[in-house]
C-alpha positions as CSV (number, residue, x, y, z in Angstrom):
1,M,16.5,31.1,-28.8
2,T,19.9,32.9,-28.4
3,A,18.4,35.2,-25.8
4,L,17.0,32.3,-23.9
5,R,20.4,30.5,-23.9
6,S,22.1,33.7,-22.7
7,S,19.6,34.1,-19.9
8,L,20.0,30.5,-18.8
9,K,23.8,30.9,-18.7
10,R,23.5,34.0,-16.5
11,R,21.2,32.2,-14.1
12,I,23.6,29.2,-13.9
13,A,26.5,31.6,-13.2
14,L,24.5,33.5,-10.6
15,N,23.6,30.2,-8.8
16,A,27.2,29.0,-8.9
17,T,28.3,32.3,-7.4
18,I,25.8,32.0,-4.6
19,L,26.8,28.4,-3.8
20,L,30.5,29.5,-3.8
21,C,29.7,32.2,-1.3
22,I,27.7,29.9,1.0
23,F,30.6,27.3,0.9
24,T,33.1,30.0,1.7
25,L,31.1,31.2,4.7
26,I,30.6,27.7,6.0
27,Y,34.3,26.8,5.5
28,F,35.6,29.9,7.2
29,R,33.2,29.6,10.1
30,S,34.6,26.1,11.0
31,D,36.0,25.3,14.4
32,D,39.5,26.0,13.2
33,T,38.9,29.8,13.1
34,L,39.6,32.2,15.9
35,P,36.3,33.8,16.6
36,V,36.3,37.2,18.2
37,I,35.4,37.1,21.9
38,T,33.0,39.9,22.7
39,K,31.3,41.0,25.9
40,E,28.0,39.6,24.5
41,H,29.4,36.3,23.5
42,K,32.5,35.8,25.6
43,T,32.2,32.0,25.9
44,Q,33.0,31.4,22.2
45,I,36.6,30.3,22.0
46,S,39.1,28.7,19.6
47,T,39.8,25.0,19.7
48,S,43.3,25.0,18.1
49,V,46.6,26.7,18.5
50,K,47.5,28.4,15.1
51,E,51.2,29.0,15.6
52,D,54.0,28.5,18.1
53,L,54.1,31.1,20.9
54,Q,57.1,33.5,20.8
55,L,58.8,35.2,23.6
56,K,57.6,38.6,22.4
57,D,54.0,37.4,23.0
58,V,54.4,37.1,26.8
59,A,54.4,40.0,29.3
60,F,55.9,39.6,32.8
61,I,54.6,41.2,36.0
62,L,56.8,41.0,39.1
63,R,56.0,42.1,42.6
64,T,58.4,42.9,45.4
65,G,58.7,45.0,48.6
66,W,61.0,47.8,49.6
67,E,62.9,45.7,52.2
68,V,63.3,42.7,49.9
69,R,63.7,44.4,46.5
70,D,67.4,43.2,46.2
71,R,66.0,39.8,45.5
72,L,65.1,41.2,42.1
73,T,68.7,41.0,41.1
74,G,68.2,37.3,40.7
75,P,65.6,37.6,37.8
76,M,67.4,40.7,36.5
77,D,70.7,38.8,36.1
78,T,69.0,35.7,34.6
79,W,65.7,35.2,33.0
80,L,64.8,38.9,32.5
81,R,67.8,39.4,30.3
82,G,66.9,39.6,26.7
83,L,63.4,40.8,27.3
84,D,62.3,44.2,26.0
85,K,61.6,46.7,28.8
86,D,58.0,47.0,27.6
87,Q,57.5,43.3,28.4
88,V,58.3,43.8,32.1
89,M,56.4,45.6,34.8
90,I,57.4,45.6,38.5
91,F,55.2,46.7,41.4
92,S,56.4,47.5,44.9
93,D,55.2,49.5,47.9
94,T,57.2,52.6,46.9
95,D,58.5,54.2,43.7
96,S,62.2,53.4,43.1
97,T,64.6,52.2,40.4
98,L,66.9,49.2,40.3
99,K,69.3,48.2,37.6
100,G,67.5,50.4,35.1
101,Y,64.0,49.1,35.9
102,Q,61.3,51.3,37.3
103,L,59.5,49.9,40.4
104,H,56.0,51.3,40.7
105,D,54.1,52.1,43.8
106,F,51.0,50.1,43.4
107,V,49.0,52.0,46.0
108,K,49.3,55.3,44.1
109,L,48.0,53.7,41.0
110,V,44.7,52.4,42.5
111,P,42.5,55.3,43.7
112,F,40.6,53.1,46.2
113,F,43.8,52.0,47.8
114,Q,45.2,55.5,48.0
115,K,42.0,56.7,49.7
116,E,42.3,53.8,52.2
117,A,45.9,54.7,52.9
118,D,45.1,58.3,53.4
119,K,42.5,57.3,56.0
120,N,45.2,55.4,57.9
121,S,43.5,52.1,57.2
122,P,45.3,49.3,59.2
123,H,45.8,47.4,56.0
124,F,48.2,50.2,54.9
125,K,50.1,50.7,58.2
126,Y,53.4,49.5,56.8
127,Y,52.9,51.5,53.6
128,Q,52.4,54.7,55.7
129,S,55.6,53.9,57.7
130,L,57.5,54.0,54.4
131,R,56.0,57.4,53.5
132,Q,57.0,58.8,56.9
133,A,60.6,57.5,56.4
134,D,60.9,59.7,53.4
135,I,62.7,57.1,51.3
136,R,64.4,58.4,48.2
137,P,64.0,56.6,44.9
138,D,67.7,55.9,44.7
139,S,68.1,54.6,48.3
140,P,69.6,51.2,48.7
141,G,67.3,48.4,49.8
142,L,67.5,46.8,53.2
143,E,68.9,43.4,53.9
144,P,66.4,40.9,52.3
145,S,64.8,38.2,54.4
146,T,62.3,35.5,54.0
147,R,59.4,37.2,55.8
148,N,59.2,40.6,57.3
149,D,57.1,43.8,57.4
150,G,57.7,44.3,53.7
151,W,55.2,41.6,52.9
152,Q,52.3,43.0,55.0
153,L,50.9,44.3,51.8
154,D,51.5,41.0,50.0
155,V,47.9,39.9,49.4
156,I,46.7,43.3,48.2
157,K,49.8,43.8,46.1
158,Q,49.5,40.5,44.4
159,V,45.9,41.2,43.3
160,A,46.7,44.8,42.3
161,S,49.7,43.7,40.3
162,A,47.7,41.5,38.0
163,Y,45.1,44.3,37.5
164,L,47.6,47.1,36.9
165,G,50.1,45.0,34.9
166,Y,47.4,44.1,32.4
167,K,45.8,47.5,32.2
168,M,49.2,49.3,31.7
169,M,50.9,46.7,29.5
170,K,48.1,46.0,27.0
171,E,48.4,49.6,25.9
172,K,51.9,48.9,24.7
173,R,51.2,45.9,22.5
174,D,49.0,42.8,22.2
175,F,50.4,40.2,24.5
176,K,48.9,36.7,24.5
177,Y,49.9,35.8,28.1
178,Y,50.6,37.8,31.2
179,V,52.8,36.0,33.8
180,L,52.6,37.2,37.4
181,A,55.7,36.1,39.4
182,D,57.4,36.7,42.8
183,D,60.8,38.3,42.9
184,D,62.3,35.0,44.0
185,T,60.7,32.9,41.2
186,Y,63.0,31.5,38.5
187,I,61.5,31.0,35.0
188,H,63.2,28.9,32.4
189,M,61.9,30.7,29.3
190,P,62.0,27.9,26.7
191,S,60.2,25.6,29.0
192,L,57.5,28.2,29.9
193,L,56.9,28.9,26.2
194,H,56.6,25.1,25.6
195,V,54.0,24.9,28.3
196,L,51.9,28.0,27.4
197,N,51.9,26.9,23.7
198,K,49.7,23.9,24.8
199,A,46.8,26.3,25.6
200,D,45.0,28.9,23.5
201,P,45.4,32.6,24.6
202,D,41.8,33.2,23.5
203,D,40.6,30.6,26.0
204,P,40.1,32.3,29.4
205,V,42.5,30.2,31.4
206,L,44.9,30.5,34.3
207,I,47.9,28.2,34.1
208,G,50.3,27.4,37.0
209,R,50.8,25.2,40.0
210,Y,47.3,23.9,40.8
211,W,46.4,23.4,44.5
212,G,43.2,22.0,45.8
213,T,41.4,19.1,47.4
214,S,37.9,17.8,47.3
215,T,37.2,19.7,50.6
216,S,38.7,23.1,49.7
217,E,38.7,25.8,47.1
218,S,41.2,25.2,44.3
219,F,43.6,27.9,43.3
220,M,47.0,28.5,41.6
221,L,50.0,29.0,43.9
222,G,51.4,32.4,43.2
223,G,55.0,31.6,44.1
224,A,55.2,29.2,41.2
225,G,54.1,31.9,38.8
226,M,50.6,32.5,37.5
227,S,50.2,32.7,33.7
228,F,46.9,34.4,32.6
229,S,45.8,34.2,29.1
230,R,44.8,37.5,27.5
231,S,41.2,36.3,27.4
232,A,41.2,35.5,31.1
233,L,42.3,39.0,32.1
234,A,40.0,40.6,29.5
235,H,37.1,38.7,31.0
236,M,38.1,39.9,34.5
237,F,39.0,43.5,33.8
238,D,37.5,44.6,30.5
239,Y,34.2,42.8,30.2
240,A,33.3,43.1,33.9
241,P,34.6,46.3,35.4
242,D,32.2,46.0,38.3
243,L,33.7,42.6,39.1
244,A,37.2,44.1,38.9
245,D,36.3,46.8,41.4
246,E,34.9,44.2,43.7
247,M,38.0,42.1,43.4
248,L,40.2,45.0,44.4
249,R,38.0,46.1,47.2
250,T,37.6,42.7,48.8
251,S,41.3,42.0,48.5
252,L,41.7,44.0,51.7
253,E,40.2,41.1,53.6
254,A,41.4,38.2,51.5
255,P,43.6,35.7,53.3
256,I,45.8,34.9,50.3
257,G,46.3,36.9,47.1
258,D,46.7,33.9,44.7
259,G,43.5,32.3,46.0
260,H,41.7,35.6,45.6
261,L,42.8,36.0,42.0
262,S,42.0,32.4,41.2
263,K,38.5,32.9,42.6
264,Y,37.8,35.9,40.4
265,V,39.2,34.1,37.3
266,I,36.5,31.5,37.8
267,Q,33.8,34.1,38.6
268,A,34.6,35.9,35.3
269,G,34.0,32.7,33.4
270,G,37.5,31.4,33.2
271,R,39.0,28.1,34.4
272,L,42.1,26.9,36.3
273,V,44.2,24.5,34.1
274,E,45.1,21.6,36.3
275,E,46.6,19.5,33.4
276,L,49.8,21.6,33.1
277,S,50.4,21.9,36.9
278,S,53.4,19.6,37.1
279,A,55.6,22.1,35.1
280,F,55.4,24.6,37.8
281,Y,57.0,24.3,41.3
282,H,56.3,26.4,44.4
283,E,59.3,25.1,46.4
284,R,63.0,24.5,45.8
285,L,63.9,22.0,43.2
286,E,65.4,19.6,45.8
287,M,62.1,19.3,47.6
288,R,60.1,18.4,44.5
289,F,58.5,15.0,44.8
290,N,59.3,13.0,41.7
291,D,56.7,10.6,40.4
292,K,55.5,9.5,36.9
293,D,53.4,12.6,36.4
294,R,56.3,15.0,37.0
295,W,59.0,12.9,35.3
296,C,57.9,13.9,31.8
297,A,57.1,17.5,32.6
298,P,59.3,20.4,31.7
299,L,60.7,22.7,34.4
300,A,59.0,26.0,33.7
301,T,59.3,27.7,37.2
302,I,61.0,27.1,40.6
303,H,60.2,29.2,43.7
304,H,62.2,30.3,46.7
305,Q,65.4,31.1,44.8
306,T,68.0,33.4,46.3
307,P,69.8,35.6,43.8
308,A,72.9,33.4,44.1
309,T,70.9,30.2,43.8
310,M,68.9,31.5,40.9
311,R,72.1,32.3,38.9
312,K,73.3,28.7,39.5
313,T,69.9,27.3,38.5
314,H,69.9,29.4,35.4
315,A,73.4,28.3,34.3
316,K,72.5,24.7,34.9
317,L,69.2,24.7,33.0
318,M,70.3,26.8,30.2
319,G,73.4,24.6,29.9
320,L,71.0,21.6,29.4
321,N,68.9,23.4,26.8
322,S,68.8,27.2,26.0
323,T,66.4,27.0,23.0
324,G,63.9,24.3,24.1
325,P,62.3,22.8,27.2
326,V,64.3,21.2,30.0
327,Y,62.5,18.2,31.5
328,Q,62.4,17.2,35.1
329,R,64.0,13.8,34.2
330,Q,67.0,15.5,32.6
331,V,67.9,17.2,35.9
332,M,67.1,14.2,38.1
333,E,69.0,11.7,36.0
334,K,72.2,13.5,36.8
335,H,71.7,13.3,40.6
336,K,73.9,10.8,42.3
337,F,71.0,9.2,44.1
338,V,69.5,8.3,40.7
339,L,72.8,7.4,39.1
340,D,73.6,4.9,41.8
341,G,70.1,3.3,41.8
342,T,71.2,0.6,44.3
343,M,72.3,0.7,47.9
344,W,73.4,4.2,48.9
345,L,74.1,5.3,52.5
346,G,72.1,8.4,52.9
347,S,73.8,9.5,56.1
348,G,71.3,11.7,57.9
349,R,69.3,12.2,54.7
350,S,65.9,10.9,53.5
351,Y,64.5,10.4,50.0
352,V,61.3,8.7,50.8
353,Q,58.4,10.7,52.3
354,C,55.3,8.8,53.3
355,L,52.2,11.1,53.2
356,E,48.6,10.3,52.5
357,T,46.5,13.5,53.0
358,P,43.9,15.2,50.9
359,A,46.6,17.4,49.4
360,F,49.4,14.8,49.0
361,H,49.3,11.3,47.6
362,Q,52.7,9.9,48.5
363,P,51.8,6.5,50.1
364,C,54.3,4.1,51.4
365,Q,54.2,0.4,52.2
366,F,56.0,-0.6,55.4
367,F,57.6,-3.8,56.4
368,Q,59.3,-4.9,59.7
369,L,62.3,-7.0,58.7
370,N,64.0,-9.9,60.4
371,D,65.6,-9.1,63.7
372,M,67.9,-12.1,63.3
373,A,69.4,-10.8,60.1
374,D,72.4,-8.5,60.0
375,A,72.0,-4.9,58.7
376,T,73.4,-5.6,55.2
377,Q,71.1,-8.5,54.7
378,N,68.0,-6.4,55.7
379,V,69.1,-3.6,53.4
380,R,69.3,-6.0,50.5
381,T,65.9,-7.5,51.4
382,C,64.3,-4.0,51.4
383,Q,66.0,-3.1,48.1
384,N,64.7,-6.4,46.5
385,F,61.2,-5.7,47.7
386,C,61.3,-2.5,45.5
387,L,63.2,-3.8,42.5
388,S,61.2,-7.0,42.1
389,G,57.9,-5.2,41.9
390,E,56.1,-8.1,43.6
391,I,54.8,-6.1,46.5
392,M,54.5,-2.6,44.9
393,P,54.5,-3.0,41.1
394,N,55.3,0.7,40.6
395,C,57.9,1.1,43.4
396,A,60.2,3.9,42.6
397,A,62.3,4.2,45.8
398,W,63.0,2.4,49.0
399,V,64.6,3.2,52.3
400,Y,65.7,1.0,55.2
401,R,65.9,2.5,58.7
402,P,68.2,0.4,60.8
403,Q,67.3,1.4,64.3
404,D,63.8,-0.3,64.0
405,R,64.5,-2.5,60.9
406,L,61.7,-0.6,59.0
407,C,61.6,-0.9,55.3
408,A,59.4,1.5,53.3
409,L,58.6,1.4,49.6
410,N,57.3,4.5,47.8
411,I,55.8,5.5,44.4
412,G,58.3,8.4,44.1
413,F,61.3,10.1,45.6
414,R,62.9,13.5,46.2
415,T,66.5,14.6,46.6
416,M,66.5,16.7,49.8
417,D,66.0,15.8,53.4
418,I,63.3,17.9,55.1
419,R,61.9,16.1,58.1
420,A,58.2,17.0,57.9
421,N,56.0,16.0,60.8
422,G,58.0,12.8,61.4
423,Y,57.0,11.2,58.1
424,D,60.5,11.1,56.6
425,L,62.6,8.0,56.9
426,V,66.4,8.2,57.2
427,G,68.8,5.4,56.4
428,W,70.0,3.4,53.4
429,A,68.0,4.3,50.3
430,G,67.9,3.8,46.6
431,V,65.7,4.2,43.5
432,N,64.4,1.6,41.1
433,N,65.8,2.7,37.7
434,Q,63.5,0.3,35.9
435,T,60.6,2.2,37.2
436,L,62.2,5.5,36.0
437,A,62.7,4.0,32.6
438,N,59.1,2.9,32.5
439,W,58.0,6.5,33.4
440,E,60.0,7.8,30.5
441,K,58.5,5.4,28.0
442,Q,55.0,6.8,29.0
443,C,56.0,10.4,28.2
444,P,54.7,10.2,24.6
445,D,51.3,9.3,26.0
446,T,51.0,12.5,28.1
447,I,50.2,16.1,27.6
448,W,54.0,16.7,27.4
449,R,54.3,15.1,24.0
450,A,55.6,17.9,21.7
451,D,52.5,18.1,19.5
452,A,49.9,17.6,22.3
453,R,47.5,20.6,23.0
454,L,44.8,21.3,25.5
455,P,41.4,21.3,23.9
456,A,39.3,24.4,24.5
457,R,36.5,23.4,26.8
458,P,33.7,25.1,28.8
459,S,34.7,26.9,32.0
460,G,34.7,24.8,35.2
461,L,35.2,21.4,33.4
462,R,38.3,19.4,34.3
463,A,39.9,17.7,31.3
464,N,40.6,14.0,31.1
465,F,44.2,13.2,30.1
466,A,42.8,10.7,27.5
467,D,41.3,13.7,25.8
468,L,44.4,15.7,25.7
469,V,46.8,13.6,23.7
470,G,44.7,12.5,20.8
471,G,46.0,10.1,18.2
472,K,49.7,9.1,18.0
């Protein structure tokens, strides 16, 4: 009897052990784990972000050209400060040094490109002219300009920089994101980390300024900075070496480098993240169109910054917040156009742009005002049309053009006058501060809420904002 009881106890203990093992396996195979992405099963991804992203987790790849390399002094004096040298890789069209940074000749590092250059391929005509000039590594750069021969290699260089930067930098340490930027792109680091932390580096994604319409291929604009997750680049360059070779080879005929890279992210099984686009800007800050989608977004990047402008931008944004994100509304709320909010004489300037194209949705409503009323009365009438909300419930800005008594109401505004194709209106203008306040109230319901995260989802699917925020 004693032996029988002992045998029964052993069986019960064994069964309990087996059940515990099964429970453990099920528990730790839940969706909250970070499964290993392999070549054979590369679509398996995590659905949660385990911990906050840190600056050391991000690598930065910059590209420049010999004639414009002095533009690098902008990033070097601002957002590159504080980064370890092994976090930064810079590619150019010749080997040189600048402020202690090594600039790498990208052509030498890609055998296919070097062969094409040696054959005097027309794609490398400018590159060969630099070789013939016998430029020394310590030679001073030429006077920078917006566009010149130094950017003839731009498309090829942009594609190669992503490839070379990843291959060379992943050997140093395990980065979670690789950011490809121009030499005139400003990055506010705390804001960028805040944005990237909303995604999962083990989800093959490309984050940046999304550009596309229903009738054209979508891509990320390179000038605003392109942030590749480590998974996206692994899919492109590790799991599919033949695809990587094809991408480099076909870049010789590609019309734009950022479009070419975006195309191959998708071909490798990745996706372009449209939901975080409003944090990145491909133009100067003053040209940014402010609407409810951008009002809540942080300012992660700004393009077309001269070194002097970049230093001022850096001082301003870091003054607002040097440890956390700076939001678009924080910058705009200090602008005199917003502070006034009523009638303001914009002498020769315009803040309302009326565009309705496949790429832009900035519609206006127009009214021809009373020709018997004086200018002041018509200005007040136009202003009241916007402030009352009776005609356009979400009116954010108004402008009255006196020469033809035209009143225009708009869903957004900007702070710089660039007359584009005659769509801009110049005259008396103002914003509706109540609309701006309503925008801010909606911020907790957007992806920019502090604890909101992007869900991992299959490649090629576009997320719905209702799915992004979750419960409050």
